[in-house]
ROZASE-227341 format. One line per field, with one value per residue: x, y, z of N, C-alpha, C, O in turn. Coordinates in nm, 3 decimals. Example, Ala and Ser with C-alpha at 12.3 -4.5 7.8 and 13.67 -1.06 7.14 Angstrom:
n.px	c(1.319,1.285) $
n.py	c(-0.569,-0.225) $
n.pz	c(0.780,0.708) $
ca.px	c(1.230,1.367) $
ca.py	c(-0.450,-0.106) $
ca.pz	c(0.780,0.714) $
c.px	c(1.320,1.290) $
c.py	c(-0.330,0.003) $
c.pz	c(0.780,0.787) $
o.px	c(1.424,1.341) $
o.py	c(-0.332,0.114) $
o.pz	c(0.846,0.804) $
This chain:
n.px	c(0.040,0.070,0.163,0.082,0.095,0.234,0.384,0.464,0.702,0.813,0.850,1.102,1.321,1.332,1.452,1.673,1.852,1.904,2.098,2.255,2.342,2.262,2.209,1.832,1.831,2.036,2.012,1.790,1.829,1.978,1.768,1.552,1.686,1.624,1.753,1.512,1.356,1.274,1.208,0.987,0.817,0.745,0.693,0.408,0.347,0.397,0.335,0.445,0.276,0.395,0.702,0.736,0.701,0.930,1.177,1.130,1.194,1.514,1.646,1.601,1.760,2.015,1.967,2.169,2.346,2.418,2.137,1.842,1.529,1.260,1.057,0.750,0.674,0.660,0.898,1.055,1.159,1.518,1.760,1.943,2.197,2.217,2.366,2.539,2.533) $
n.py	c(-0.209,0.192,0.469,0.873,1.146,1.383,1.169,1.050,1.219,1.218,0.970,0.894,1.137,1.004,0.750,0.897,0.982,0.783,0.631,0.855,0.885,1.205,1.394,1.635,1.884,1.936,1.805,1.927,2.234,2.157,2.044,2.199,2.436,2.541,2.517,2.465,2.355,2.080,2.006,2.184,2.104,1.787,1.870,1.931,2.169,2.332,2.283,2.297,2.148,2.166,2.283,2.065,1.813,1.962,1.865,1.619,1.564,1.582,1.468,1.204,1.264,1.313,1.050,0.854,0.618,0.303,0.273,0.244,0.351,0.460,0.176,0.267,0.496,0.606,0.736,0.959,1.043,1.031,1.288,1.382,1.473,1.518,1.422,1.269,1.331) $
n.pz	c(-0.022,-0.036,0.064,0.183,0.083,0.379,0.538,0.298,0.241,0.504,0.477,0.334,0.431,0.644,0.539,0.391,0.540,0.702,0.581,0.557,0.792,0.841,0.991,1.093,1.020,0.883,0.682,0.607,0.581,0.344,0.145,0.217,0.175,0.462,0.745,1.051,0.877,0.825,1.119,1.234,1.076,1.118,1.420,1.313,1.164,0.807,0.448,0.114,-0.130,-0.411,-0.337,-0.117,-0.361,-0.540,-0.349,-0.270,-0.549,-0.565,-0.349,-0.517,-0.664,-0.547,-0.396,-0.226,-0.362,-0.243,-0.091,0.011,-0.208,-0.033,-0.036,-0.005,-0.113,-0.464,-0.704,-0.796,-1.154,-1.138,-1.261,-1.500,-1.509,-1.267,-0.932,-0.722,-0.323) $
ca.px	c(-0.032,0.089,0.130,0.032,0.106,0.349,0.426,0.573,0.792,0.895,0.963,1.230,1.359,1.417,1.572,1.846,1.867,1.989,2.209,2.381,2.424,2.314,2.079,1.725,1.885,2.125,1.926,1.653,1.985,1.987,1.637,1.429,1.728,1.621,1.761,1.473,1.230,1.194,1.129,0.876,0.689,0.759,0.598,0.305,0.370,0.249,0.476,0.288,0.277,0.504,0.771,0.704,0.752,1.036,1.300,1.099,1.290,1.595,1.611,1.567,1.868,2.128,2.026,2.346,2.409,2.324,2.050,1.752,1.394,1.155,0.949,0.565,0.738,0.686,1.025,1.094,1.300,1.612,1.749,2.020,2.307,2.225,2.549,2.548,2.540) $
ca.py	c(-0.040,0.386,0.605,0.996,1.327,1.465,1.057,1.012,1.336,1.180,0.861,0.922,1.205,0.944,0.720,0.945,1.066,0.661,0.619,0.903,0.967,1.334,1.461,1.616,1.980,1.889,1.788,2.058,2.328,2.139,2.029,2.257,2.600,2.600,2.392,2.409,2.336,1.910,2.014,2.239,2.024,1.714,1.945,2.034,2.278,2.335,2.218,2.318,2.056,2.186,2.213,1.884,1.755,1.946,1.838,1.454,1.578,1.648,1.333,1.095,1.312,1.304,0.958,0.748,0.483,0.174,0.305,0.160,0.411,0.344,0.116,0.300,0.586,0.658,0.768,1.024,1.019,1.150,1.373,1.286,1.596,1.502,1.419,1.235,1.458) $
ca.pz	c(-0.058,-0.062,0.182,0.118,0.173,0.453,0.540,0.212,0.227,0.587,0.511,0.289,0.477,0.724,0.446,0.363,0.751,0.808,0.473,0.552,0.852,0.912,1.060,1.046,1.034,0.799,0.501,0.601,0.483,0.216,0.127,0.162,0.301,0.580,0.816,1.111,0.866,0.847,1.280,1.200,0.955,1.279,1.488,1.297,1.077,0.736,0.366,-0.018,-0.264,-0.494,-0.206,-0.067,-0.500,-0.576,-0.220,-0.353,-0.670,-0.442,-0.311,-0.594,-0.767,-0.476,-0.326,-0.212,-0.430,-0.196,-0.060,-0.114,-0.177,0.068,-0.133,-0.082,-0.201,-0.606,-0.666,-0.907,-1.186,-1.127,-1.384,-1.572,-1.449,-1.073,-0.897,-0.564,-0.271) $
c.px	c(0.102,0.046,0.164,0.072,0.249,0.449,0.538,0.693,0.927,0.985,1.118,1.320,1.458,1.563,1.686,1.870,2.001,2.110,2.304,2.430,2.393,2.146,1.967,1.779,1.977,2.086,1.852,1.720,1.987,1.926,1.571,1.518,1.697,1.630,1.707,1.344,1.116,1.166,1.073,0.801,0.652,0.662,0.437,0.255,0.370,0.409,0.329,0.364,0.369,0.607,0.834,0.818,0.892,1.167,1.211,1.221,1.493,1.697,1.672,1.753,1.995,2.089,2.114,2.256,2.318,2.230,1.953,1.599,1.329,1.068,0.747,0.585,0.727,0.847,1.046,1.171,1.416,1.657,1.891,2.213,2.299,2.377,2.506,2.593,2.693) $
c.py	c(0.125,0.410,0.725,1.034,1.298,1.335,0.959,1.075,1.227,1.052,0.876,1.042,1.088,0.772,0.752,1.012,0.907,0.606,0.669,0.963,1.088,1.358,1.546,1.782,2.021,1.903,1.864,2.163,2.308,2.067,2.124,2.447,2.664,2.543,2.363,2.365,2.153,2.001,2.109,2.125,1.891,1.728,1.967,2.097,2.229,2.330,2.301,2.226,2.053,2.192,2.019,1.849,1.817,1.840,1.706,1.450,1.578,1.554,1.189,1.168,1.290,1.164,0.922,0.644,0.360,0.189,0.222,0.298,0.377,0.294,0.134,0.429,0.606,0.777,0.883,0.977,1.057,1.171,1.329,1.379,1.575,1.403,1.355,1.333,1.418) $
c.pz	c(-0.005,0.062,0.080,0.197,0.269,0.519,0.430,0.225,0.362,0.570,0.461,0.339,0.633,0.702,0.454,0.499,0.779,0.664,0.452,0.614,0.958,0.998,1.011,1.007,0.909,0.667,0.518,0.539,0.340,0.113,0.051,0.175,0.321,0.694,0.978,1.031,0.861,1.099,1.221,1.197,1.067,1.325,1.469,1.185,0.919,0.628,0.225,-0.041,-0.341,-0.394,-0.205,-0.258,-0.545,-0.417,-0.258,-0.486,-0.614,-0.459,-0.370,-0.695,-0.672,-0.353,-0.332,-0.297,-0.353,-0.168,-0.103,-0.015,-0.077,-0.039,-0.115,-0.094,-0.326,-0.589,-0.824,-1.025,-1.232,-1.317,-1.419,-1.517,-1.316,-1.063,-0.800,-0.492,-0.141) $
o.px	c(0.207,-0.052,0.223,0.092,0.341,0.564,0.624,0.795,1.042,1.099,1.221,1.420,1.568,1.659,1.783,1.924,2.111,2.206,2.403,2.513,2.436,2.031,1.970,1.727,1.978,2.114,1.817,1.672,1.994,1.986,1.541,1.454,1.694,1.527,1.772,1.240,0.999,1.057,1.132,0.739,0.535,0.560,0.357,0.147,0.349,0.525,0.210,0.479,0.436,0.613,0.906,0.939,0.974,1.221,1.300,1.305,1.572,1.793,1.745,1.827,2.091,2.151,2.177,2.138,2.203,2.168,1.951,1.570,1.338,1.014,0.655,0.478,0.838,0.883,1.046,1.245,1.432,1.624,1.943,2.319,2.388,2.453,2.391,2.669,2.737) $
o.py	c(0.114,0.388,0.723,1.010,1.220,1.361,0.871,1.006,1.186,1.021,0.871,1.046,1.091,0.721,0.691,1.122,0.905,0.535,0.631,1.051,1.104,1.332,1.558,1.788,2.132,1.982,1.903,2.195,2.389,2.028,2.146,2.552,2.782,2.512,2.289,2.339,2.118,2.025,2.125,2.065,1.887,1.661,2.004,2.083,2.110,2.350,2.335,2.206,1.950,2.081,1.930,1.856,1.736,1.735,1.671,1.363,1.569,1.548,1.103,1.104,1.241,1.158,0.937,0.609,0.326,0.096,0.150,0.328,0.263,0.368,0.070,0.489,0.656,0.857,0.845,0.879,1.108,1.120,1.237,1.319,1.623,1.347,1.395,1.418,1.507) $
o.pz	c(0.059,0.133,-0.028,0.316,0.244,0.552,0.444,0.222,0.345,0.605,0.528,0.268,0.688,0.760,0.499,0.510,0.833,0.694,0.390,0.593,1.072,1.034,0.888,0.895,0.855,0.577,0.406,0.431,0.247,0.013,-0.066,0.182,0.286,0.754,1.051,1.091,0.876,1.151,1.114,1.285,1.105,1.312,1.555,1.127,0.893,0.663,0.231,-0.001,-0.353,-0.341,-0.249,-0.276,-0.587,-0.451,-0.336,-0.511,-0.708,-0.536,-0.319,-0.770,-0.732,-0.246,-0.437,-0.292,-0.378,-0.220,-0.203,0.101,-0.029,-0.121,-0.166,-0.081,-0.344,-0.503,-0.941,-1.011,-1.342,-1.424,-1.356,-1.500,-1.247,-1.142,-0.778,-0.538,-0.068) $
């Protein structure tokens, strides 16, 4: 079963954090250009759909090669010019 909404975003954030060992603040800064944004979202804050879509694209483009993308989240197709973090 596919998960929806902000839970998809958190599944990707958590998998990326597990694969890289990076804390939410660092990931938030890299992906959302705001080191506190993921923490605010975890506390019930809100984020726009376009921002989430852009973040998922960033994760897809910068996904660690040996890490598994969360099975319940559709992965955007990585862009060809994308590199590893």
